[in-house]
C-alpha positions in Angstrom: 61.6 115.9 137.3 61.6 112.4 135.6 64.3 110.1 137.0 67.0 108.8 134.8 65.8 105.2 134.6 62.2 106.2 133.6 63.5 108.7 131.1 65.7 106.1 129.4 62.8 103.6 129.3 60.5 106.2 127.7 63.1 107.1 125.0 63.7 103.5 124.2 60.0 102.7 123.8 59.7 105.6 121.4 62.6 104.2 119.4 60.8 100.8 119.1 57.6 102.5 118.2 59.1 104.7 115.5 61.4 102.0 114.1 59.3 98.8 114.2 61.1 95.5 113.3 64.5 97.2 113.2 66.0 94.7 115.7 69.7 95.5 115.1 69.0 99.2 115.7 66.9 98.4 118.8 69.8 96.4 120.2 72.4 99.1 119.6 70.2 101.8 121.2 69.3 99.6 124.2 73.0 98.9 124.8 73.9 102.6 124.8 70.9 104.1 126.6 70.7 101.7 129.5 74.4 102.1 130.3 74.0 105.9 130.6 71.9 105.9 133.9 74.9 106.8 136.2 75.8 109.7 133.9 72.2 111.1 133.8 71.9 110.8 137.6 75.1 112.8 138.1 74.4 115.3 135.3 70.6 115.8 134.9 71.3 118.5 132.2 71.1 115.7 129.6 67.5 114.9 130.7 66.6 118.6 131.0 67.8 119.2 127.4 66.2 115.9 126.2 69.5 114.8 124.6 68.7 111.1 124.5 65.6 111.6 122.4 67.5 113.9 120.1 70.5 111.7 119.7 68.6 108.5 118.8 66.9 110.4 115.9 69.2 110.7 112.9 69.6 114.1 111.3 68.5 112.5 108.1 68.1 109.1 106.5 68.6 108.8 102.8 67.4 105.9 100.6 67.7 105.8 96.9 67.5 103.5 93.8 70.7 102.3 92.2 70.2 101.1 88.6 73.1 99.6 86.8 73.8 97.3 83.8 75.5 93.9 84.2 77.8 92.2 81.8 74.9 90.6 80.0 73.3 94.0 79.3 70.6 93.5 81.8 69.5 96.3 84.1 69.8 95.5 87.8 68.3 97.4 90.7 69.7 97.8 94.2 68.9 100.0 97.1 71.4 102.6 98.4 71.4 104.1 101.9 73.1 106.8 103.9 72.3 107.8 107.4 73.7 111.1 108.6 73.2 110.6 112.3 74.9 113.3 114.2 77.4 116.1 113.3 77.7 117.8 116.7 81.5 117.4 116.9 82.4 117.2 113.2 81.3 116.2 109.7 79.5 112.9 109.4 82.0 110.1 109.1 81.4 106.4 108.6 81.8 103.6 106.1 79.9 102.2 103.2 78.9 98.5 103.3 78.0 96.5 100.2 76.3 93.3 101.3 73.0 91.5 100.7 72.0 92.0 104.4 72.2 95.8 104.3 68.9 97.3 105.2 67.7 100.4 107.2 68.1 98.6 110.5 71.7 97.6 109.8 72.6 101.1 108.6 71.0 102.8 111.6 72.7 100.5 114.1 76.1 101.1 112.5 75.5 104.8 112.2 74.4 105.1 115.8 77.4 103.2 117.0 79.6 105.4 114.8 78.7 108.5 116.8 80.3 107.3 119.9 83.2 105.4 118.3 84.2 108.6 116.5 83.8 110.6 119.7 86.2 108.2 121.5 89.0 108.8 119.0 89.1 112.5 120.1 89.2 113.5 116.5 86.5 116.0 115.1 84.2 113.5 113.4 80.4 113.0 113.6 78.6 109.7 113.0 77.2 108.4 109.8 77.0 105.1 107.8 75.8 103.9 104.4 75.8 101.2 101.8 73.8 99.0 99.6 72.3 95.5 99.4 74.5 95.0 96.3 76.7 91.9 96.6 80.1 92.3 95.0 80.9 88.6 95.3 80.9 86.9 91.9 80.7 90.2 90.0 83.3 91.2 87.4 85.4 94.3 87.9 83.4 96.1 85.2 80.1 95.3 87.0 81.5 96.6 90.3 82.7 99.7 88.6 79.4 100.4 86.9 77.5 99.8 90.2 79.9 102.1 92.1 79.5 104.8 89.5 75.7 104.5 89.7 75.7 104.5 93.5 77.9 107.7 93.6 75.7 109.4 91.0 73.1 109.7 93.7 75.2 109.8 96.9 77.4 112.7 95.7 74.4 115.1 96.3 74.7 114.6 100.1 78.4 114.4 100.8 81.5 116.7 100.9 84.8 117.0 102.8 83.2 119.3 105.4 79.8 117.7 105.3 80.0 113.9 105.2 83.0 111.8 104.4 82.3 108.1 103.7 84.9 105.3 103.8 85.0 101.5 103.2 83.4 98.7 105.1 82.4 95.1 104.3 82.4 94.7 100.5 84.0 98.1 99.9 87.8 98.0 99.5 90.2 100.6 98.0 89.0 99.4 94.6 85.4 100.3 95.2 86.5 103.6 96.9 88.6 104.4 93.8 85.6 103.9 91.4 83.4 106.0 93.6 86.0 108.7 94.0 86.5 108.9 90.2 82.8 109.3 89.7 82.5 112.0 92.4 85.4 113.9 90.8 83.8 113.7 87.4 80.4 114.9 88.7 81.7 117.7 90.9 84.9 118.6 89.0 86.5 118.8 92.4 89.5 116.8 93.7 88.9 116.8 97.4 89.1 114.4 100.4 85.5 113.4 100.2 86.2 109.7 100.7 88.8 108.0 102.9 90.4 104.6 102.2 91.6 105.9 98.9 94.6 104.5 97.0 98.0 105.9 98.2 98.7 107.5 94.8 95.6 109.7 95.0 95.3 110.9 98.6 95.1 107.7 100.7 97.0 107.2 103.9 99.6 104.7 104.7 98.6 102.2 107.5 94.9 102.6 106.6 94.7 99.0 105.4 96.2 97.7 108.6 94.5 100.2 110.9 91.4 98.4 112.3 93.3 95.1 112.9 96.4 96.8 114.4 94.2 99.2 116.5 92.3 96.2 117.9 95.5 94.7 119.2 96.8 98.0 120.5 93.6 98.5 122.5 93.7 94.9 123.7 97.3 95.0 124.7 96.8 98.2 126.7 93.8 96.6 128.4 95.7 93.4 129.1 98.8 95.2 130.4 96.7 97.2 132.9 95.8 93.8 134.5 99.3 92.3 134.2 98.4 90.2 131.2 99.6 90.3 127.6 99.3 88.9 124.1 102.8 87.4 124.6 102.6 83.6 124.7 98.8 83.6 124.4 96.7 81.6 122.0 94.5 83.8 119.9 91.3 82.8 118.0 90.2 85.2 115.3 86.9 84.9 113.4 86.9 86.1 109.8 89.7 86.3 107.3 89.1 89.7 105.8 91.1 92.9 106.2 90.4 93.3 110.0 91.1 89.7 110.8 94.3 89.4 108.7 96.0 92.4 110.2 94.8 91.6 113.7 96.5 88.2 113.2 99.6 89.9 111.9 99.9 92.3 114.9 99.0 89.4 117.3 102.1 87.6 116.1 104.2 90.8 116.4 103.1 91.0 120.0 104.2 87.5 120.7 101.0 85.5 120.5 100.1 82.5 118.4 96.9 82.7 116.2 95.3 79.2 116.3 92.1 79.7 114.3 90.6 81.9 111.5 87.4 81.5 109.5 85.2 82.6 106.6 81.6 81.9 105.8 82.4 78.4 104.6 83.9 77.3 107.9 87.0 77.7 110.1 90.6 76.3 110.3 92.4 75.4 113.5 96.0 74.6 114.2 97.3 74.6 117.8 100.8 75.4 116.5 99.7 78.5 114.7 98.2 79.7 111.4 100.6 81.0 108.7 99.4 84.5 107.9 101.4 84.7 104.7 99.3 81.8 103.4 96.1 83.4 104.5 97.0 86.6 102.6 97.7 84.6 99.5 94.4 82.7 99.7 92.3 85.8 100.6 94.0 88.8 99.2 95.6 87.4 96.0 93.5 84.3 95.0 90.2 85.3 96.7 89.5 81.7 97.6 87.8 79.8 100.5 89.8 79.4 103.7 89.6 75.6 103.3 92.3 76.0 100.6 94.7 76.5 103.6 94.8 72.7 103.9 96.6 72.5 100.5 99.5 74.2 102.2 99.4 72.5 105.6 97.8 69.1 106.0 98.1 69.2 109.8 95.5 72.0 110.0 91.9 71.1 110.8 89.0 72.5 108.8 85.4 72.5 110.2 82.6 73.5 107.7 80.7 75.5 110.3 82.2 79.0 111.0 80.0 79.4 114.1 81.8 76.6 115.9 85.2 78.5 115.9 84.6 79.5 119.5 84.5 75.8 120.5 88.3 75.8 120.2 90.3 76.6 123.3 92.0 80.1 123.3 93.2 82.7 125.7 92.2 85.7 123.6 89.2 85.9 121.3 89.0 88.5 118.5 85.7 88.3 116.7 86.3 90.1 113.4 83.5 88.7 111.1 80.0 90.3 111.7 77.5 91.5 114.3 76.2 89.1 117.0 78.6 86.3 116.0 79.3 85.4 119.7 76.0 84.3 121.3 75.3 83.1 124.8 76.2 79.5 124.0 79.5 80.5 122.4 80.3 82.7 125.3 79.7 79.9 127.8 82.2 77.8 125.9 84.8 80.6 125.9 84.4 81.0 129.6 84.6 77.3 130.2 87.8 77.0 128.1 89.6 79.7 130.1 89.5 82.6 127.7 90.5 85.7 129.6 90.0 88.5 127.0 87.5 89.3 124.2 88.0 92.3 122.0 85.5 93.0 119.2 87.0 93.7 115.8 83.6 93.6 114.1 80.8 95.9 115.1 78.6 94.7 117.9 80.2 91.2 117.7 78.6 89.9 120.9 75.0 89.5 121.9 73.9 91.2 125.2 73.6 87.8 126.8 77.2 87.0 125.8 78.5 90.3 127.1 76.8 89.7 130.5 78.5 86.4 130.7 81.9 87.9 130.0 81.5 90.6 132.6 80.0 88.2 135.2 83.0 86.0 134.8 85.6 88.7 134.9 86.7 88.3 131.3 88.3 91.5 130.0 85.9 92.8 127.3 86.8 95.4 124.7 83.6 96.7 123.1 83.7 97.3 119.3 83.0 101.1 119.5 86.3 101.3 121.4 88.4 98.4 120.3 87.8 98.6 116.6 88.0 102.4 116.3 91.5 102.2 114.7 90.0 102.2 111.2 88.0 105.4 111.5 90.9 106.9 113.5 93.3 106.5 110.6 90.5 107.7 108.3 90.4 110.8 110.4 94.2 111.1 110.0 93.7 110.7 106.2 91.4 113.6 106.3 94.0 115.6 108.1 96.7 114.7 105.5 94.3 115.6 102.7 93.7 119.0 104.3 97.5 119.6 104.6 98.2 118.3 101.1 100.8 116.1 102.7 101.4 112.4 103.4 102.9 111.1 106.6 105.2 108.0 106.6 103.8 104.7 107.7 105.6 104.8 111.1 104.2 108.2 111.9 100.6 107.2 111.2 101.1 103.9 113.1 102.5 105.7 116.1 99.5 108.1 116.1 97.2 105.2 115.8 98.8 103.4 118.7 98.5 106.5 120.9 94.9 107.0 119.9 94.0 103.4 120.8 95.9 103.6 124.1 94.1 106.9 124.9 90.7 105.3 124.1 91.3 102.6 126.7 92.5 105.2 129.2 89.3 107.2 128.7 87.2 104.1 129.2 89.2 103.0 132.3 89.0 106.4 133.9 85.3 106.7 133.2 84.7 103.3 134.9 86.6 104.6 137.9 84.6 107.9 138.0 81.2 106.1 137.9 82.2 103.0 140.0 81.6 100.6 137.0 84.3 98.1 137.9 85.8 96.7 134.7 82.7 97.3 132.5 84.5 99.0 129.7 81.4 98.8 127.5 79.6 101.2 129.9 82.8 103.2 130.2 83.0 103.6 126.4 79.3 104.5 126.1 79.4 107.1 128.8 82.6 108.8 127.7 81.6 108.7 124.0 78.1 110.1 124.7 79.3 112.8 127.1 81.4 114.6 124.5 78.7 114.6 121.9 75.9 115.5 124.4 77.9 118.5 125.7 78.5 119.7 122.2 74.7 119.4 121.4 73.8 121.4 124.5 76.4 124.1 123.6 75.0 124.4 120.1 71.3 124.9 121.2 68.2 123.2 119.9 68.6 122.3 116.2 
């Protein structure tokens, strides 16, 4: 029988061969597969049933043309994508991303990660992801509406409340979800919970907006408390200033921390006495302006026109909430040197493999994205439950459920680390525990 290490290498080489030039997908697969060796050695059934090779191949990958008309009457063309990766434990579930960088590699990496993230929530959701290279920035509301309607006019063929339930992601807020939901309802003549992240007045869940940022801090606080640390009296640096970053900042303050820096693609702001989140909300959620506008409200704040340098500022806790691979090896070295003791990923795959190794080698508590930022999809799952019940829970009830889910995710990762003697490598703990549930379900359901 092939040993675990060689089996993993063989599967990974097949992934590279079948998906050439898809570097983000390669990175995500490498991170997962090579952390599973202890599990495969203890339970060779996953090798016998060839679960690794089956799980890295999506059930289906859908690509389609999206033609829409801009405000000048000109026809524009974008690409739409949906990967339905694995539905062994529930219907496909994962967000839609509208951003110029969206391509098959990005969609596959996000969809693959989603399998294990959803598994960790303990809710019955499979893994999927989708989106388009459409850029909503600079577009009018009418242009965004027409694009969303055109996008859904193709996507609707492949989704359903018990088949595949998309949600929002970068570039897709409740506004875009609303436009797509309206088009789906028109095409299917069916009012159903086919999308999550909906407006409250037509089936959305309270606390969904706050969920990823709040959940990130709930996970981080549980991890910190386990090692006699806390957000309280800590300096927190947060990259990004979108939905995840804003509500991570808000919850950080509620937990007694001070948020000293935030960023957007134009640069970052820093104030050792703290960033005023109410001002950030006005700039970003109301006026949709650059973060440098913060200086109009507070002259004592520093602005640096290079967002990548945000990690040069001293902090105790780093919460990357912008995009993938935003913390590289050099940034990680600076964080280590400056005494940072905790990194929790709010964006998907925020840190490069080299950065993660540095964190683990220097005993920095590291919360991987598939565990730490699972709050968003957790509340999406709770929205699905509320839609099925034809009922809406109050904010506190949803928030309490979210907190319990995030605390349980950390406990699962911690216990898995103990079972397999992984130390405090919660990335490996998350990968193994997330994989095991899905792998067991696949074995139970036979070869399909």
